[in-house]
PAROVEX-789478 format. One record per residue (C-alpha): residue in one letter; x, y, z. Coordinates in Angstrom, 3 decimals, always signed. Each point is the difference from the previous one (the first is absolute). Example, Ala and Ser with C-alpha at 12.3 -4.5 7.8 and 13.67 -1.06 7.14 Angstrom:
# PAROVEX-789478
   residu          X          Y          Z
        a    +12.300     -4.500     +7.800
        s     +1.370     +3.440     -0.660
***
This chain:
# PAROVEX-789478
   residu          X          Y          Z
        x    +90.205   +105.777    +68.473
        x     -2.814     +1.274     -2.257
        x     -2.480     -2.425     +1.588
        x     +1.264     +1.045     +3.435
        x     -0.785     +3.660     -0.687
        x     -3.426     -0.731     -1.516
        x     -1.100     -1.776     +3.169
        x     +1.699     +2.484     +2.332
        x     -3.132     +2.037     +0.722
        x     -2.071     -3.122     +0.632
        x     +2.170     -1.459     +2.754
        x     -1.588     -1.204     +3.214
        x     +1.695     -1.234     +3.135
        x     +1.559     -3.430     -0.393
        x     -2.366     -2.953     +0.520
        x     +3.050     -1.761     +1.480
        x     +0.871     +1.113     +3.526
        x     +3.155     -1.402     +1.664
        x     -0.417     -1.038     +3.634
        x     +3.529     +1.159     +0.818
        x     +2.502     +2.359     -1.556
        x     +2.919     -2.234     +0.995
        x     -0.113     -3.780     -0.333
        x     +2.790     -2.251     +1.233
        x     +1.395     -3.054     -1.772
        x     -1.704     -3.182     +1.156
        x     -3.336     +1.718     +0.567
        x     -3.017     +0.556     -2.209
        x     -0.489     +3.190     -2.037
        x     -3.677     +0.540     +0.753
        x     -2.255     +2.303     -2.001
        x     -3.712     +0.824     +0.032
        x     -1.760     -0.304     -3.368
        x     -3.187     +2.049     -0.476
        x     -1.752     -0.815     -3.272
        x     -2.704     +2.260     -1.491
        x     -3.592     -0.924     +0.777
        x     -1.226     -2.805     -2.223
        x     +3.487     -1.371     -0.676
        x     +1.029     -3.166     +1.779
        x     +3.190     -0.848     -1.886
        x     +3.069     +1.955     -1.166
        x     +3.692     -0.545     -0.685
        x     +3.196     +1.437     +1.408
        x     +2.963     +0.343     -2.323
        x     +3.654     +0.783     +0.775
        x     +1.543     +2.649     -2.290
        x     +3.360     +1.693     -0.458
        x     +0.356     +3.745     -0.661
        x     -0.617     -0.501     -3.727
        x     -3.163     -1.995     +0.826
        x     +1.476     -3.288     -1.157
        x     -1.724     -2.919     +1.734
        x     +2.433     -1.692     +2.393
        x     -2.154     -2.992     +0.943
        x     -3.267     -1.665     -0.906
        x     -3.034     +2.015     +1.229
        x     -1.653     -1.494     +3.064
        x     -3.770     -0.230     +0.554
        x     -1.150     +1.772     +3.146
        x     -3.210     +0.817     +1.904
        x     -0.991     +2.659     +2.519
        x     +1.537     -0.449     +3.430
        x     +3.458     -0.514     +1.470
        x     +2.708     -1.734     -1.995
        x     +3.708     -0.791     +0.286
        x     +1.716     +1.434     -3.088
        x     +2.939     -2.380     +0.421
        x     -2.373     -2.935     -0.520
        x     -1.843     +1.633     -2.909
        x     +3.124     +1.369     -1.693
        x     +2.991     -2.086     +1.197
        x     +2.251     +1.767     -2.532
        x     +0.120     +2.846     +2.541
        x     +2.534     -2.073     +1.953
        x     +2.448     +0.324     -2.909
        x     -0.375     +3.715     -0.787
        x     +3.376     +1.757     -0.368
        x     -1.683     +3.427     +0.059
        x     -3.374     +1.645     +0.604
        x     -2.998     -1.114     -2.063
        x     -3.695     +0.856     -0.167
        x     -3.060     -2.120     +0.827
        x     -3.027     +1.020     -2.081
        x     -3.592     -1.204     +0.438
        x     -1.876     -0.766     -3.221
        x     -3.618     -0.955     -0.670
        x     -0.778     -1.528     -3.398
        x     +3.524     +1.046     -1.084
        x     -0.676     +3.672     +0.898
        x     +2.265     +1.575     +2.676
        x     -1.947     +1.335     +2.991
        x     +1.319     +2.687     +2.367
        x     +3.553     +0.832     +0.981
        x     +2.557     -2.804     +0.201
        x     +2.072     -0.671     +3.089
        x     +3.789     -0.005     +0.068
        x     +1.746     -3.035     +1.430
        x     +3.622     +0.815     +0.684
        x     +2.586     -2.555     +1.173
        x     +2.082     +1.266     +2.916
        x     +3.446     -1.223     -0.974
        x     +3.424     +0.621     +1.483
        x     +1.481     +3.334     -1.025
        x     +2.302     +0.570     -2.958
        x     +2.733     +2.254     +1.408
        x     +1.908     +2.354     -2.328
        x     +3.707     -0.560     -0.575
        x     +1.606     +3.414     -0.487
        x     +3.247     +1.538     -1.200
        x     +1.348     +3.531     +0.333
        x     +0.481     +1.399     -3.492
        x     +2.446     +2.904     -0.378
        x     -0.910     +3.072     -2.042
        x     +2.051     +2.966     -1.246
        x     +3.299     -1.809     +0.310
        x     -0.689     -1.070     +3.571
        x     -1.152     +3.391     +1.287
        x     -3.527     -1.280     +0.629
        x     -1.656     -3.402     +0.133
        x     -3.418     -1.597     +0.136
        x     -1.412     -3.288     +1.204
        x     -1.058     -2.374     -2.782
        x     -2.019     -3.217     +0.352
        x     +1.869     -2.712     -1.909
        x     -1.813     -3.154     +1.150
        x     -2.590     -1.449     +2.390
        x     +0.383     -2.716     +2.640
        x     -2.784     -1.949     +1.687
        x     +0.401     +0.524     +3.734
        x     -1.140     -3.575     +0.703
        x     +2.510     -1.822     -2.187
        x     +3.004     -1.143     +2.017
        x     +1.598     -3.228     +1.169
        x     -3.353     -1.154     +1.458
        x     -2.505     +1.128     -2.646
        x     +0.458     -0.312     -3.753
        x     -3.114     +1.841     -1.177
        x     -2.331     +2.875     +0.821
        x     -2.194     -0.475     +3.074
        x     -3.788     +0.328     -0.312
        x     -1.379     +1.497     +3.220
        x     -3.673     +0.287     -0.971
        x     -2.261     +2.273     -2.035
        x     -1.354     +3.543     +0.167
        x     -3.555     -0.017     -1.396
        x     -2.045     +3.133     -0.693
        x     -2.437     +1.693     -2.380
        x     +1.674     +1.545     -3.036
        x     -0.296     +3.801     -0.205
        x     +1.030     +2.866     -2.261
        x     +1.592     +3.232     +1.206
        x     -1.585     +3.241     -1.224
        x     +2.228     +3.042     +0.460
        x     -2.224     +3.077     +0.194
        x     +2.357     +2.814     -0.963
        x     -0.357     +3.699     -0.744
        x     +0.548     -0.868     -3.688
        x     -2.476     -2.880     -0.197
        x     -0.148     -3.681     +0.927
        x     +2.589     -2.738     -0.479
        x     -1.289     -3.573     +0.292
        x     +2.613     -2.598     +0.900
        x     -0.156     -3.772     +0.111
        x     +2.435     -1.409     +2.555
        x     +2.327     -2.882     -0.859
        x     +0.377     -2.330     +2.990
        x     +1.302     -2.639     -2.413
        x     +3.002     +2.247     -0.729
        x     +0.597     +1.640     +3.394
        x     -2.380     -1.391     +2.649
        x     +1.209     +1.784     +3.140
        x     +0.534     +3.311     -1.767
        x     -3.491     -0.093     -1.523
        x     -1.462     -0.885     +3.403
        x     +1.921     +2.809     +1.734
        x     -1.366     +2.575     -2.482
        x     -3.520     -1.382     +0.278
        x     +0.021     +0.228     +3.805
        x     +1.407     +3.533     +0.014
        x     -2.566     +1.160     -2.565
        x     -2.932     -1.665     +1.752
        x     +1.094     +1.545     +3.312
        x     -0.006     +3.552     -1.390
        x     +3.776     +0.436     +0.045
        x     +0.102     +1.837     -3.332
        x     -2.841     +2.427     +0.760
        x     +0.832     +3.506     -1.343
        x     +3.639     -0.829     -0.783
        x     +1.779     +1.422     -3.043
        x     +2.119     -0.992     -2.962
        x     +3.128     +1.622     +1.434
        x     +2.334     -1.052     -2.830
        x     -0.664     +0.189     -3.726
        x     +2.738     -0.971     -2.473
        x     -1.536     +0.268     -3.465
        x     +3.315     -0.769     -1.741
        x     +3.318     -1.622     +0.891
        x     +3.281     +1.648     -0.968
        x     -0.257     -2.059     -3.181
        x     -3.384     +1.497     -0.830
        x     -2.065     -3.080     +0.883
        x     -3.296     +0.244     +1.984
        x     +0.711     -1.125     +3.568
        x     -2.322     +0.076     +3.066
        x     -2.461     +1.831     +2.213
        x     +0.484     -0.683     +3.719
        x     -2.283     +0.310     +3.015
        x     -1.103     -1.740     +3.179
        x     +2.079     +2.018     +2.491
        x     -2.194     +1.070     +2.961
        x     +2.296     +2.981     +0.650
        x     +0.152     +1.119     -3.631
        x     +3.756     +0.589     +0.327
        x     +1.344     -3.141     -1.644
        x     +1.450     -1.182     +3.320
        x     -3.146     -1.334     +1.700
        x     -0.771     -3.657     +0.642
        x     -2.601     -2.399     +1.316
        x     +2.074     -0.567     +3.127
        x     +1.425     -3.309     -1.220
        x     +2.175     -1.481     -2.717
        x     -1.471     -2.403     -2.537
        x     +2.218     -2.916     -1.122
        x     +0.475     +0.170     -3.769
        x     -1.346     -2.779     -2.233
        x     +1.266     -1.213     -3.401
        x     -3.024     +1.224     -1.954
        x     -0.682     -1.643     -3.364
        x     -1.937     +3.087     -1.155
        x     +2.024     +2.155     -2.413
        x     +0.100     +3.768     +0.401
        x     -2.021     +1.630     -2.776
        x     -2.488     +2.828     -0.497
        x     -2.672     -0.161     +2.732
        x     +1.830     -2.552     +2.144
        x     +0.144     +0.947     +3.705
        x     +3.146     -0.859     +1.957
        x     +1.493     +0.700     +3.429
        x     +2.409     +2.884     +0.509
        x     +2.884     -0.574     +2.407
        x     +3.379     +1.285     +1.188
        x     +3.297     -1.754     -0.761
        x     -0.760     -2.973     +2.262
        x     -2.174     -2.449     -1.999
        x     -2.202     -0.578     +3.066
        x     -0.642     +3.698     +0.707
        x     -3.385     +0.328     -1.762
        x     -3.129     +0.526     +2.083
        x     -2.688     +2.246     -1.450
        x     +1.399     +2.198     -2.775
        x     -0.743     -1.186     -3.521
        x     +0.530     +1.122     -3.563
        x     -1.932     -0.516     -3.225
        x     +2.061     -0.564     -3.136
        x     -0.309     +2.246     -3.060
        x     +1.682     -2.274     -2.573
        x     +1.700     -3.336     -0.459
        x     +3.034     +1.651     -1.586
        x     +0.557     +2.269     +2.999
        x     -0.585     -2.554     +2.749
        x     +1.215     -3.364     -1.347
        x     +3.221     +0.415     +2.001
        x     -2.070     -0.183     +3.206
        x     -0.949     -3.650     -0.644
        x     +1.448     -2.209     +2.710
        x     +1.060     +3.004     +2.088
        x     -3.408     +1.373     +1.001
        x     -3.183     -1.910     +0.762
        x     -2.902     +0.474     -2.428
        x     -3.319     -1.168     +1.462
        x     -2.903     +1.223     -2.162
        x     -1.034     +1.440     -3.344
        x     -2.427     +2.644     -1.220
        x     -3.209     -1.159     -1.707
        x     -1.657     +3.429     -0.239
        x     +1.418     +3.509     +0.332
        x     +2.828     +0.360     -2.520
        x     -1.025     +3.610     -0.721
        x     +0.093     +0.784     +3.723
        x     +3.548     -1.337     +0.235
        x     +1.052     +2.134     -2.977
        x     -1.663     +3.058     +1.530
        x     +1.927     -0.451     +3.251
        x     +3.228     -0.491     -1.963
        x     -0.621     +3.298     -1.816
        x     -0.270     +2.094     +3.182
        x     +2.483     +2.938     +0.119
        x     +3.171     -0.718     +1.999
        x     +1.378     +2.432     +2.590
        x     +3.319     -1.802     +0.597
        x     +1.300     -2.233     -2.842
        x     +2.650     -1.523     +2.305
        x     -2.559     -1.444     +2.422
        x     -2.963     -0.150     -2.381
        x     -2.079     +2.076     +2.415
        x     -3.130     +1.327     -1.785
        x     -1.036     +3.653     +0.358
        x     -3.490     -1.091     +1.017
        x     +0.241     -3.697     +0.886
        x     -2.940     -2.105     -1.270
        x     -1.949     -1.571     +2.865
        x     -1.154     -3.489     +0.849
        x     -3.301     +0.723     +1.733
        x     -0.516     -3.650     +0.878
        x     +0.702     -3.566     -1.117
        x     -3.061     -2.244     +0.088
        x     +0.117     -3.791     -0.084
        x     -2.985     -1.376     -1.947
        x     -1.025     -3.581     -0.893
        x     +1.758     -1.260     -3.121
        x     -1.837     -1.056     -3.143
        x     -0.740     -3.681     -0.640
        x     +2.743     -1.884     -1.854
        x     -0.898     -1.709     -3.267
        x     +1.858     -3.333     -0.359
        x     +1.955     -0.106     -3.256
        x     -1.605     -2.205     -2.596
***
């Protein structure tokens, strides 16, 4: 992460440009490689989120190439990975994300009674692959989504929050947020709910992303929940929702502690984590509250805009 931040200000657009966002099984995954002037040879390397090398680097030249031929390990990816260009072992430009489009894992839910049966809530207790039945015995690969990796910069009234998205943990949720942000959906919205402490005195969340600012607004659609592998912890961004697991859309929250939000693991979908802006998060969490029941701030902090900017190069682990 330290290397990532050092190179953050030096990032240029990716020298790898996918021909298509969506690529079906049985077809090539074509990309355009543009090497710097004076360089006639480079390598592409396949990395996981922790920058572990997933397959042997492949030599590559300027021009069009099929990534499936250069990096056949892509055919076996269980989750999103990153393709980074290197020259003389030095990463150049933003990587691209290559995300397998697999059959959906559907939540299995139970109604859990509270207060001696007076109230209840829906709890996710398991996940089932929608493709596995009497005909199919394993997940179905439908193709790949391929795109330039980008960071999200939340420009708020309290300062900036820089977030790296986690398509390896929650691919469709990360993509949904990225598209909304890039399209200007969050322009001049507010943090309408701030819960600095739970009833047990543990730091909880700050919540925003509602275009109406009321807590009841939506993007106009429901987003199917995913079984995110990213744990809720300070600076992790996750999707807010109603009781139905699939009722998320645009509202999100940023966690204020692991202790206060660990119980959300497996029930809410975390899709990114903060790399810069911890003090901004703490400043928003410290805003005076008008209504403790709803967490409504007296003067809600604003999200002026969310910009999507090219991600830093990824340094393969040595």
